[in-house]
C-alpha positions in Angstrom: -107.8 -62.1 80.8 -106.0 -59.8 78.3 -108.0 -57.8 75.8 -106.9 -60.2 73.0 -109.4 -62.7 74.4 -112.3 -60.3 74.2 -114.8 -60.2 71.4 -116.6 -57.0 70.5 -120.0 -56.2 69.0 -120.7 -52.5 69.3 -124.4 -51.6 68.9 -124.4 -47.8 69.3 -122.3 -44.7 69.3 -123.0 -41.3 70.6 -121.1 -38.0 70.6 -121.4 -35.8 73.7 -120.2 -32.2 73.8 -120.2 -29.4 76.3 -120.9 -25.8 75.4 -117.7 -23.8 75.2 -116.9 -22.2 78.5 -114.5 -19.5 79.6 -111.1 -20.5 81.0 -110.0 -18.9 84.3 -107.5 -16.9 82.3 -106.2 -16.9 78.7 -103.4 -19.2 77.8 -100.9 -18.9 74.9 -97.7 -20.7 73.8 -95.1 -20.0 71.2 -97.1 -21.1 68.1 -100.8 -21.1 69.2 -103.3 -19.1 71.1 -104.3 -17.2 73.1 -107.0 -19.6 74.2 -109.8 -18.1 76.3 -112.5 -20.7 76.0 -112.6 -24.5 75.9 -115.0 -27.3 75.2 -115.0 -31.0 76.0 -116.3 -33.8 73.7 -116.7 -37.5 74.4 -117.4 -40.6 72.4 -119.8 -43.0 74.0 -119.8 -46.6 72.7 -122.2 -49.4 73.9 -121.7 -53.1 73.2 -124.2 -55.8 72.8 -124.1 -56.7 76.5 -124.8 -53.2 77.6 -121.2 -52.2 78.7 -120.7 -48.6 77.9 -117.5 -46.6 77.5 -117.1 -42.8 77.5 -113.8 -41.5 76.2 -112.7 -38.0 75.3 -112.7 -37.3 71.5 -111.7 -34.3 69.3 -114.3 -33.1 66.9 -111.9 -33.2 63.9 -111.9 -37.1 63.9 -115.7 -37.5 63.7 -115.8 -37.7 59.9 -113.2 -40.4 59.9 -115.0 -42.4 62.6 -118.3 -42.2 60.8 -116.9 -43.0 57.3 -114.2 -45.5 58.0 -114.3 -47.0 61.5 -117.9 -47.3 62.5 -118.8 -49.6 59.6 -116.2 -52.0 61.0 -117.1 -51.9 64.7 -120.8 -52.2 63.9 -120.4 -55.8 62.7 -123.2 -58.3 62.7 -121.2 -60.8 64.7 -118.7 -60.3 67.7 -115.1 -59.9 66.5 -111.9 -60.7 68.4 -110.0 -57.7 69.4 -106.9 -58.5 67.4 -109.0 -59.0 64.3 -111.0 -55.9 64.9 -107.9 -53.8 65.5 -106.2 -55.0 62.4 -109.2 -54.3 60.3 -109.4 -50.7 61.6 -105.6 -50.2 61.4 -105.4 -51.1 57.7 -108.7 -49.3 56.9 -107.0 -46.0 57.6 -103.8 -46.8 55.6 -104.4 -44.4 52.8 -105.3 -41.6 55.2 -101.9 -42.2 56.9 -100.9 -43.5 60.3 -99.5 -40.1 61.4 -102.6 -37.9 61.5 -106.2 -37.5 62.5 -107.2 -41.0 61.1 -104.7 -42.6 63.4 -106.1 -40.5 66.3 -109.6 -41.7 65.4 -108.4 -45.3 65.6 -106.9 -44.5 69.0 -110.2 -43.2 70.4 -111.9 -46.4 69.4 -109.0 -48.5 70.8 -109.3 -46.7 74.1 -113.0 -47.3 74.2 -112.6 -51.0 73.6 -110.1 -51.3 76.4 -112.5 -49.5 78.7 -115.3 -51.9 77.8 -113.0 -54.9 78.3 -111.9 -53.6 81.8 -115.5 -53.2 82.8 -116.2 -56.8 81.7 -113.3 -57.9 84.0 -114.5 -55.6 86.8 -111.1 -53.9 86.9 -110.1 -50.3 86.9 -108.5 -49.5 83.5 -105.0 -49.0 84.8 -105.0 -52.3 86.5 -106.4 -54.0 83.4 -103.5 -52.5 81.5 -101.1 -54.1 83.9 -100.3 -51.4 86.4 -99.1 -52.6 89.7 -99.7 -49.4 91.6 -102.5 -46.9 91.9 -100.6 -43.7 91.3 -98.6 -41.8 88.7 -96.3 -38.9 89.0 -97.7 -35.6 87.7 -96.2 -32.2 86.9 -98.0 -28.9 86.3 -97.8 -27.1 83.0 -98.7 -23.4 82.7 -96.5 -20.4 82.3 -98.2 -19.1 79.1 -96.1 -16.7 77.1 -98.9 -14.1 77.6 -98.2 -14.0 81.3 -96.1 -11.2 82.8 -93.2 -12.3 85.0 -95.2 -11.4 88.1 -98.2 -13.4 86.8 -95.9 -16.3 86.0 -94.4 -16.4 89.5 -97.9 -16.1 91.1 -99.2 -19.0 89.0 -96.2 -21.2 89.7 -96.4 -20.5 93.5 -100.0 -21.7 93.3 -98.9 -24.9 91.6 -96.3 -25.5 94.4 -98.9 -24.8 97.1 -101.1 -27.5 95.4 -98.3 -30.1 95.8 -96.5 -30.0 92.5 -92.7 -30.3 92.6 -92.1 -30.0 88.9 -93.5 -27.2 86.6 -93.2 -26.6 82.9 -93.5 -23.2 81.3 -93.8 -21.9 77.7 -91.1 -20.1 76.0 -90.7 -18.7 72.4 -92.9 -15.6 73.1 -94.3 -13.8 70.0 -93.5 -16.7 67.6 -89.9 -17.0 69.0 -89.0 -13.3 68.5 -88.4 -12.4 72.1 -85.6 -14.8 73.2 -84.1 -12.3 75.6 -87.4 -11.9 77.4 -87.8 -15.7 77.5 -84.4 -16.0 79.2 -85.4 -13.3 81.7 -88.6 -15.1 82.5 -86.9 -18.4 83.2 -84.2 -16.7 85.4 -86.9 -14.8 87.3 -88.9 -18.0 88.0 -85.8 -19.9 89.2 -84.9 -17.0 91.5 -88.5 -17.0 92.9 -89.0 -20.7 93.5 -85.5 -21.7 94.5 -83.6 -24.9 93.5 -86.0 -27.4 95.1 -88.6 -27.0 92.4 -87.9 -28.7 89.0 -88.4 -26.5 86.0 -88.9 -27.5 82.3 -89.4 -25.3 79.3 -91.4 -25.8 76.1 -90.9 -23.9 72.8 -93.7 -25.7 70.9 -91.4 -26.2 67.9 -90.9 -22.5 67.1 -87.1 -22.3 66.8 -84.4 -23.6 64.5 -81.7 -25.9 65.9 -79.3 -23.0 66.1 -81.8 -20.8 67.9 -82.8 -23.6 70.3 -79.1 -24.3 71.1 -78.5 -20.6 71.8 -81.5 -20.4 74.2 -80.4 -23.6 75.9 -76.9 -22.1 76.5 -78.4 -19.0 78.1 -80.4 -21.0 80.7 -78.3 -24.1 81.1 -76.9 -22.9 84.5 -80.4 -22.7 85.9 -80.9 -26.5 86.3 -83.5 -27.0 83.7 -84.9 -30.6 83.6 -85.8 -30.8 79.8 -86.3 -28.6 76.8 -89.5 -29.7 75.1 -90.0 -29.4 71.4 -87.1 -27.0 70.9 -87.4 -27.6 67.1 -90.0 -28.6 64.5 -91.4 -32.1 65.4 -90.9 -33.4 61.8 -87.3 -32.2 61.5 -85.2 -35.2 62.6 -81.9 -33.6 61.6 -82.7 -30.5 63.8 -83.4 -32.9 66.7 -80.0 -34.6 66.1 -78.2 -31.2 65.9 -79.8 -29.9 69.1 -79.2 -33.1 71.0 -75.6 -33.2 70.0 -74.8 -29.6 70.9 -77.1 -28.6 73.7 -76.7 -29.5 77.4 -80.4 -29.5 78.3 -82.1 -32.8 77.4 -84.4 -32.7 74.4 -88.0 -33.8 74.8 -90.1 -34.8 71.8 -93.1 -37.0 70.7 -96.3 -35.1 71.5 -97.0 -34.6 67.8 -96.5 -38.3 66.9 -99.4 -40.7 66.1 -97.3 -43.8 65.3 -95.2 -45.7 67.8 -92.5 -46.7 65.2 -91.6 -43.0 64.8 -90.2 -43.0 68.3 -87.5 -45.4 67.1 -86.2 -42.6 64.9 -86.6 -39.9 67.6 -84.5 -42.0 70.0 -81.8 -42.4 67.3 -81.7 -38.6 67.0 -80.6 -38.4 70.6 -83.8 -37.3 72.2 -83.6 -38.1 76.0 -87.2 -37.6 77.0 -90.0 -39.1 74.9 -93.7 -38.0 75.1 -96.2 -40.4 73.6 -99.7 -39.1 74.2 -102.9 -41.2 74.6 -105.3 -40.8 72.8 -103.3 -39.3 69.9 -101.5 -42.7 69.7 -103.2 -46.0 70.2 -102.5 -48.2 73.2 -100.2 -50.7 71.5 -98.0 -48.0 70.2 -98.0 -46.1 73.5 -96.7 -49.3 75.1 -94.0 -49.6 72.4 -92.8 -46.1 73.2 -92.9 -46.8 76.9 -90.8 -49.9 76.4 -88.3 -48.0 74.3 -87.9 -45.5 77.2 -87.2 -48.5 79.5 -84.8 -50.1 77.1 -82.7 -46.9 76.5 -83.1 -45.5 80.0 -84.9 -42.4 78.7 -87.4 -40.2 80.6 -91.0 -40.5 79.6 -94.0 -38.2 80.2 -97.5 -38.1 78.7 -100.2 -35.5 78.8 -103.3 -34.4 76.8 -106.4 -35.6 78.8 -104.3 -36.0 81.9 -107.0 -37.4 84.2 -107.2 -40.3 81.9 -103.6 -40.5 80.6 -102.3 -41.1 84.1 -103.7 -44.6 83.9 -101.1 -45.5 81.2 -98.3 -43.7 83.0 -99.1 -46.0 86.0 -97.9 -48.9 83.9 -94.5 -47.2 83.3 -91.7 -46.7 85.8 -92.3 -44.8 89.0 -90.1 -41.9 87.7 -92.2 -41.4 84.6 -94.8 -38.7 84.7 -98.1 -37.2 83.6 -98.4 -33.6 82.4 -101.5 -31.6 83.3 -102.0 -28.3 81.5 -103.6 -26.6 84.5 -105.2 -23.6 82.7 -107.0 -25.8 80.2 -107.1 -29.5 81.1 -107.4 -28.8 84.8 -110.8 -27.3 84.1 -112.2 -30.7 83.0 -112.6 -32.0 86.6 -116.1 -30.6 86.9 -117.3 -32.8 84.1 -115.8 -36.0 85.6 -117.8 -38.2 88.0 -114.7 -40.3 88.7 -111.3 -38.7 88.6 -107.8 -39.0 90.2 -106.8 -36.9 93.2 -103.6 -34.9 93.0 -101.5 -35.1 96.2 -97.8 -34.6 96.8 -96.9 -34.5 93.1 -98.9 -37.7 92.2 -102.2 -38.6 90.6 -103.9 -41.0 93.0 -105.9 -43.2 90.6 -109.3 -44.6 91.7 -109.7 -48.3 91.6 
């Protein structure tokens, strides 16, 4: 049974939150950080039959949930999923479908899918249509605050743990140290050899011209993709970079609406990155199908131990990102979690 056949009557909601805890080491990228602590929050929904979901949630969406979406899901009578989703979708219209309100809807959407999968006695990824119990995974780290020696040591640890693809941060000091960024990428390639795939991520810090220059300086190193080389809202910069640079452009982590990926693809982006739960499940599937239609690469990160369930519905080559220094620390809070082995998330059934 698909979720469209399910009716929902939610009777309670609870927010859960850990105390902030210290990360193993500070992490910084081009435009944010350093982060030395982290905290995990979850939204727990219970339906009238006692089924209970527990999904990650960011604290910034709680006011939207309480003011706009909870009044809809706490209905007096059970509501079919399609009707419930449409009510919530249009309730946030004036807040916009490309920001925190859209993310709030996505958290609810995820919770409803979890409840529906429990009713069907299926794991979530199988309920979503996955035909396999694994998804590729790559390790992200390489903070701009790490020295070259620390970067290499961290990456060697990733490789030892079974990752064959790593992504590192570039754009040190708000993009003002390009020569040092180039040196770091070259040193890492020399250290790990050609068997390990390397991607780079500038977190939107550069102009198209700067990103093209950086790409030219590292293009001989066999870089898999260049993530967010330019501002996520600058479609023309995406087009300029994609037309002139040889390293494929990856974009999409900042998007909350599936239809935006149509424009990203038109700009020449070759690797798209829709992220649950920033984006709701319907729109994630839209982006996934775009990747299939246009033969693009796809990856998805954020709460990776959960996101891998969606990636399992995509092609075998598509992958899940796990930000080891931060998201990797969530494992101690999870009773059920995927195992990482030989570059794959092995997803529990």
